[in-house]
C-alpha positions in Angstrom: -3.0 30.9 36.8 -6.2 30.4 34.8 -8.7 32.6 33.0 -10.9 33.1 36.1 -8.1 34.3 38.3 -6.8 36.7 35.6 -10.3 37.9 35.0 -10.9 38.6 38.7 -7.7 40.6 39.1 -8.2 42.8 36.1 -11.9 43.2 36.8 -11.1 44.5 40.3 -8.6 46.9 38.9 -11.0 48.2 36.3 -13.9 48.4 38.8 -11.7 50.5 41.2 -10.5 52.8 38.5 -14.1 53.2 37.2 -15.4 53.9 40.7 -12.7 56.5 41.4 -13.5 58.2 38.1 -17.2 58.2 39.1 -16.3 60.0 42.4 -14.6 62.8 40.4 -17.6 63.3 38.1 -20.6 63.2 40.5 -21.2 63.9 44.2 -20.0 61.4 46.7 -22.8 58.8 47.2 -21.9 55.4 48.8 -24.8 53.6 47.2 -24.0 54.9 43.8 -20.3 54.0 44.3 -21.2 50.4 45.3 -23.5 50.1 42.3 -20.8 51.5 40.0 -18.2 49.2 41.5 -20.5 46.1 41.1 -21.5 46.9 37.5 -17.9 47.6 36.5 -16.7 44.4 38.1 -19.4 42.1 36.7 -19.1 43.5 33.1 -15.3 43.5 33.2 -15.2 40.0 34.6 -17.6 38.6 31.9 -15.8 40.3 29.0 -12.3 39.4 30.2 -13.1 35.9 31.3 -14.9 34.8 28.1 -12.4 36.7 26.0 -9.4 35.0 27.6 -11.1 31.6 27.7 -12.3 31.7 24.1 -9.3 33.4 22.4 -6.4 32.4 24.6 -6.8 29.5 27.1 -9.0 27.3 24.9 -6.4 27.6 22.1 -3.5 27.0 24.5 -5.2 23.9 25.8 -5.6 22.6 22.3 -1.9 23.4 21.5 -0.8 21.7 24.8 -3.0 18.7 23.9 -1.4 18.4 20.5 2.1 18.6 21.9 1.3 15.9 24.5 -0.1 13.7 21.7 3.1 14.3 19.7 5.2 13.1 22.6 2.9 10.0 22.9 3.1 9.4 19.1 -0.7 9.1 19.1 -2.2 11.8 16.9 -5.5 10.1 16.1 -7.6 12.3 18.5 -6.3 15.6 17.0 -9.0 17.4 15.0 -7.6 19.7 12.3 -10.6 22.1 12.2 -10.5 25.6 10.7 -8.8 28.0 13.0 -10.8 31.0 14.3 -9.5 34.1 12.4 -9.7 36.1 15.6 -7.4 33.7 17.4 -4.2 35.6 18.4 -2.3 32.3 18.4 -3.4 31.5 14.9 0.1 31.3 13.4 1.4 29.1 16.2 -1.5 26.8 16.0 -1.2 26.5 12.2 2.4 25.6 12.5 1.7 23.0 15.2 -1.2 21.6 13.2 0.9 21.3 10.1 3.7 19.6 12.0 1.2 17.3 13.7 -0.5 16.4 10.4 2.9 15.5 8.8 3.8 13.4 11.9 0.3 11.7 11.7 1.0 10.7 8.1 4.5 9.5 9.1 3.2 7.4 12.0 0.5 5.8 9.8 3.1 5.0 7.2 5.4 3.5 9.9 2.5 1.4 11.3 1.6 0.2 7.9 5.2 -0.7 7.2 5.4 -2.5 10.6 2.3 -4.5 9.7 3.7 -5.3 6.3 7.1 -6.3 7.8 5.4 -8.7 10.2 3.2 -10.2 7.5 6.2 -10.5 5.1 8.4 -12.3 7.6 5.5 -14.7 8.4 4.9 -15.3 4.7 8.6 -15.9 3.9 9.0 -18.2 6.9 6.0 -20.2 5.8 7.1 -20.4 2.2 10.7 -21.4 3.1 9.5 -23.9 5.7 7.6 -26.2 3.4 10.3 -27.1 0.8 13.0 -27.2 3.5 11.0 -29.6 5.7 10.0 -31.8 2.7 13.6 -32.1 1.4 14.8 -32.7 5.0 12.3 -35.5 5.5 13.3 -37.3 2.3 17.0 -37.0 3.0 16.7 -38.2 6.6 14.5 -41.1 5.4 17.3 -42.1 3.0 19.9 -41.8 5.8 17.8 -44.0 8.1 18.2 -46.9 5.7 16.0 -46.3 2.6 19.1 -45.4 0.6 19.7 -49.2 0.2 16.5 -49.6 -1.9 17.4 -48.3 -5.4 13.8 -47.5 -6.4 13.0 -45.6 -3.2 16.4 -43.9 -3.3 15.8 -42.5 -6.8 12.2 -41.5 -6.0 13.1 -39.7 -2.8 16.1 -37.9 -4.3 13.9 -36.6 -7.1 11.4 -35.3 -4.6 14.1 -33.7 -2.5 15.6 -32.1 -5.6 12.2 -30.8 -6.7 11.7 -29.1 -3.3 15.2 -27.6 -3.4 14.6 -26.3 -6.9 11.4 -24.6 -5.6 13.4 -23.2 -2.7 16.0 -21.8 -5.2 13.2 -20.2 -7.3 11.7 -18.6 -4.3 15.1 -17.1 -3.1 15.8 -15.9 -6.7 12.4 -14.2 -6.9 12.9 -12.6 -3.5 16.3 -11.3 -4.6 14.8 -10.0 -7.9 12.0 -8.2 -6.1 14.3 -6.7 -3.5 16.7 -5.4 -6.2 13.8 -3.9 -8.1 12.4 -2.1 -5.1 15.9 -0.7 -4.2 16.6 0.3 -7.8 19.6 -2.0 -8.2 18.1 -3.4 -11.4 18.0 -0.9 -14.2 15.8 -1.4 -17.3 17.7 -2.0 -20.5 15.4 -0.4 -23.1 15.5 -1.5 -26.7 13.3 -1.8 -29.8 11.7 -5.3 -30.3 8.6 -6.9 -31.7 6.4 -7.9 -28.8 4.4 -10.3 -31.0 7.5 -12.3 -31.6 8.3 -12.3 -27.9 4.8 -13.5 -27.1 5.2 -16.3 -29.6 8.4 -17.5 -27.9 6.5 -17.5 -24.5 3.7 -19.5 -26.1 6.2 -22.0 -27.5 7.9 -22.4 -24.1 4.5 -23.1 -22.3 3.2 -25.4 -25.0 3.6 -28.6 -23.0 2.0 -27.1 -20.0 -1.0 -26.0 -22.0 -1.3 -29.4 -23.7 -1.6 -31.1 -20.4 -4.9 -29.3 -19.9 -5.9 -29.3 -23.5 -5.7 -25.5 -23.5 -5.1 -23.5 -26.7 -2.9 -20.5 -26.2 -3.0 -18.2 -29.3 -3.4 -14.7 -30.6 -6.8 -13.3 -31.4 -7.9 -13.4 -35.0 -6.3 -10.8 -37.3 -3.9 -9.8 -34.5 -1.2 -7.4 -35.7 2.1 -9.2 -36.1 4.2 -6.1 -36.4 4.0 -4.6 -32.9 7.3 -2.9 -32.1 7.7 -1.4 -28.6 10.5 0.3 -26.7 11.1 -1.6 -23.5 13.3 -4.0 -21.6 12.9 -7.2 -23.6 14.1 -9.6 -20.9 11.8 -8.1 -18.3 8.8 -8.0 -20.6 9.5 -11.7 -21.5 9.3 -12.4 -17.7 6.0 -10.5 -17.5 4.4 -12.4 -20.5 5.7 -15.7 -19.2 4.1 -15.0 -15.8 0.8 -13.8 -17.1 0.3 -16.5 -19.7 1.4 -19.2 -17.2 -1.1 -17.9 -14.7 -3.8 -17.9 -17.3 -3.1 -21.6 -18.1 -3.0 -22.5 -14.4 -6.3 -20.9 -13.6 -8.1 -21.9 -16.8 -10.5 -24.9 -17.1 -9.5 -27.9 -19.1 -10.2 -27.7 -22.8 -10.4 -23.8 -22.9 -8.6 -21.0 -24.5 -6.1 -18.3 -23.6 -6.1 -15.3 -26.0 -3.4 -12.7 -26.5 -4.0 -9.4 -28.3 -2.3 -6.0 -29.0 -4.1 -2.7 -29.3 -2.4 0.4 -30.5 -3.5 3.6 -28.9 -1.6 6.7 -30.1 2.0 6.2 -29.0 1.2 3.3 -26.7 0.6 -0.4 -27.3 -1.8 -2.3 -25.0 -1.0 -5.9 -24.4 -3.9 -8.1 -23.3 -3.9 -11.6 -21.9 -7.4 -13.1 -21.5 -8.5 -16.4 -20.1 -11.9 -18.0 -19.6 -11.3 -19.7 -16.3 -13.0 -19.3 -13.0 -12.1 -15.7 -12.6 -11.1 -13.6 -9.6 -13.4 -12.3 -6.9 -13.6 -8.5 -6.6 -12.1 -8.5 -3.1 -9.1 -10.4 -4.4 -8.4 -8.2 -7.5 -7.0 -5.4 -5.3 -4.5 -7.7 -3.6 -3.3 -10.1 -6.2 -0.2 -8.0 -6.8 0.9 -8.3 -3.1 3.7 -10.6 -2.2 2.7 -14.2 -1.5 -1.0 -13.3 -1.9 -2.9 -16.2 -3.4 -6.5 -16.2 -4.6 -6.9 -19.9 -3.8 -4.6 -20.8 -0.9 -5.9 -24.4 -0.6 -4.7 -25.2 -4.2 -1.7 -22.9 -4.4 0.8 -25.7 -4.0 -0.8 -27.7 -6.8 -0.4 -24.8 -9.2 3.2 -24.2 -8.2 5.0 -20.8 -8.3 6.5 -18.8 -5.5 3.6 -16.4 -4.9 5.8 -13.5 -6.0 5.2 -13.6 -9.8 2.6 -10.9 -10.0 4.5 -8.7 -7.5 7.5 -8.8 -9.8 5.3 -8.2 -12.8 3.9 -5.1 -11.1 7.4 -3.7 -10.4 8.6 -4.4 -13.9 5.7 -2.6 -15.5 6.0 0.3 -13.1 9.6 0.5 -14.2 8.3 1.2 -17.6 6.1 4.1 -16.3 2.9 2.0 -16.7 0.7 -0.2 -14.6 -0.9 -3.6 -14.8 -4.7 -3.7 -14.9 -6.9 -6.6 -14.2 -10.6 -7.1 -15.0 -12.4 -10.2 -13.8 -15.7 -11.7 -12.7 -16.2 -15.1 -11.0 -16.9 -17.7 -13.6 -16.1 -15.4 -16.5 -12.3 -15.5 -16.6 -9.8 -12.7 -16.2 -8.2 -10.1 -18.4 -4.7 -8.8 -17.6 -3.3 -5.8 -19.6 -0.5 -3.3 -19.6 0.8 -0.6 -21.9 4.2 0.0 -23.4 5.6 2.8 -25.5 5.6 2.3 -29.3 9.0 2.2 -30.9 9.1 4.6 -33.9 
């Protein structure tokens, strides 16, 4: 049954009733009856057909199409246009459109998560493979006879140990990131001087900075009494990562500067370097797991590729966010805000 069939049936009924009514009003005239029947049928058919097609069947087809797409889990072709106020199925279509829209968002999120899962497994496999294969190679070489040479034995054991240490750091970072995302790690807030904390980080990274003749220091006239309310251990990890990265990606004989700016009840911590900078297409992705700006030199600079991802989660755990500003050849500025401790 479609709009045409229904229109024909009702038009015939209306035409017959109209013709019989015409007989009662005027004298019997076959020609006039036929004309009356024809006009009644044509007008009724056009009104009923286009009315049914526009108000009912067209909307039913759209609803059926939406239901079919829901079954196929492919909602991209659905267009959520404004519904005609004359549509008698308006409420039904609004409900279906709302359900389809929520499912469309859910499917997009699932597809995004699926892509992320595949990329994450590939990245983890790649990151685990390198240190495992390296350590495996050194150990097998020793077992094949090199163990009898004392100088080679010590050298290969050191290299195997270094790769295994890197593997341990990677696993620990993965566990930390996973625990943060699942909420297993709770922030332990306390009052502390972030200037003192930053000084401890600078002292820890002094040897690393000296190897590149880099001076890591606070800006001139930097406030030394900067008390914040945060998780000291986690913020130490954040500062360690940001300053270490600044040293890694700075040129030889350059500077890394640290500053604190008070803004109302917040303190903005700034770590600035004058290295080669970050391209605009990379700044949006540097906080992703395993994302590296310079993949060809990533192993030289060390790290697990998870540092900035962990930094992002720690700062978000303090109801704040990490910001980055950078231009190629002009260095990079990383900053985040913490609550002032009164």
